[in-house]
C-alpha positions in Angstrom: -41.1 -226.0 -41.6 -42.8 -223.2 -39.6 -42.1 -225.2 -36.4 -38.4 -225.4 -37.2 -38.2 -221.7 -37.9 -40.1 -220.9 -34.8 -37.7 -223.0 -32.6 -34.6 -221.6 -34.2 -35.8 -218.0 -33.8 -36.7 -218.8 -30.2 -33.2 -220.1 -29.6 -31.6 -217.0 -31.1 -34.1 -214.8 -29.2 -33.1 -216.4 -25.9 -29.4 -216.0 -26.6 -30.0 -212.2 -26.9 -32.3 -212.2 -23.9 -29.8 -214.0 -21.7 -27.0 -211.7 -22.8 -29.2 -208.6 -22.1 -30.3 -209.8 -18.7 -27.0 -211.4 -17.4 -24.2 -210.4 -19.8 -23.8 -207.0 -18.0 -22.9 -208.9 -14.9 -20.0 -210.6 -16.7 -18.9 -207.3 -18.2 -18.9 -205.8 -14.7 -16.8 -208.7 -13.4 -14.3 -208.1 -16.2 -14.2 -204.3 -15.4 -15.7 -203.2 -18.8 -18.8 -201.7 -17.2 -17.7 -201.6 -13.5 -17.8 -197.8 -13.4 -20.7 -197.2 -15.7 -23.8 -195.5 -14.3 -26.8 -197.8 -13.9 -28.6 -196.0 -16.7 -25.7 -196.8 -19.1 -26.0 -200.5 -18.2 -29.7 -200.4 -18.7 -29.3 -198.8 -22.1 -26.8 -201.4 -23.1 -29.1 -204.2 -22.0 -32.0 -202.6 -23.7 -30.1 -202.3 -27.0 -29.3 -206.1 -26.8 -32.9 -206.8 -25.9 -34.1 -205.1 -29.2 -32.5 -208.0 -31.1 -34.3 -210.4 -28.8 -37.6 -208.9 -29.8 -36.6 -209.0 -33.5 -36.5 -212.8 -33.2 -39.2 -213.4 -30.5 -42.0 -211.6 -32.3 -41.5 -213.4 -35.6 -41.1 -216.7 -33.9 -44.5 -216.3 -32.2 -46.2 -215.1 -35.4 -44.7 -217.9 -37.5 -45.4 -220.6 -34.9 -48.9 -219.6 -33.8 -51.8 -221.8 -35.0 -53.9 -218.7 -35.6 -51.3 -217.6 -38.3 -51.0 -221.1 -39.8 -48.2 -222.3 -37.6 -48.1 -225.6 -35.7 -48.3 -224.5 -32.1 -51.1 -223.3 -29.8 -50.4 -220.3 -27.6 -49.8 -222.5 -24.5 -47.4 -224.7 -26.5 -45.5 -221.7 -27.7 -45.0 -220.4 -24.1 -43.9 -223.8 -22.8 -41.4 -224.2 -25.7 -40.1 -220.7 -25.0 -39.6 -221.4 -21.3 -37.7 -224.6 -22.0 -35.5 -223.0 -24.7 -34.9 -220.1 -22.3 -33.7 -222.4 -19.5 -31.5 -224.5 -21.8 -29.9 -221.4 -23.4 -29.4 -219.9 -19.9 -27.7 -223.0 -18.7 -25.3 -223.0 -21.6 -24.6 -219.3 -21.5 -24.1 -219.2 -17.8 -21.7 -222.1 -18.0 -19.7 -220.2 -20.7 -19.8 -216.7 -19.1 -19.7 -217.7 -15.5 -17.4 -220.7 -15.1 -18.2 -221.1 -11.4 -21.9 -221.6 -12.1 -22.0 -225.3 -12.6 -25.0 -227.5 -13.0 -26.0 -229.8 -10.2 -28.4 -232.8 -9.7 -31.3 -230.6 -8.8 -30.9 -228.6 -12.0 -31.0 -231.9 -14.0 -34.1 -233.0 -12.1 -35.7 -229.6 -12.8 -34.9 -230.0 -16.5 -36.5 -233.5 -16.5 -39.6 -232.0 -14.9 -39.7 -229.4 -17.7 -39.5 -232.1 -20.3 -42.5 -233.7 -18.6 -44.3 -230.4 -18.8 -43.7 -230.2 -22.5 -45.0 -233.7 -22.9 -48.2 -232.9 -21.0 -48.7 -229.7 -23.0 -48.4 -231.6 -26.3 -50.7 -234.5 -25.2 -53.9 -234.7 -27.1 -57.0 -234.1 -24.9 
């Protein structure tokens, strides 16, 4: 069950992270933050990133083998990177309609799946 909680928290964390890192660009395009000073945009992103950390830190604590979880440190990192890219692809497709996925993105995703396979292989 810790593995499931870890992955769900990582997904939620990465939704917040993607919105913090790239959401301000969409807000600028729509005019909401177009005239904000940079420090205001940074503060907004930082506020959103707080919730990312509220999910990321517990995900790592719950999922880490040293705390009774099912994943090694390397496995946690690879899972996080894959979740991050998947969430980014979905959010970018929703927020930025012109940012479509192409064949090279699909190939990169398949290579990441291969990386996950290799990380979870028994030595």
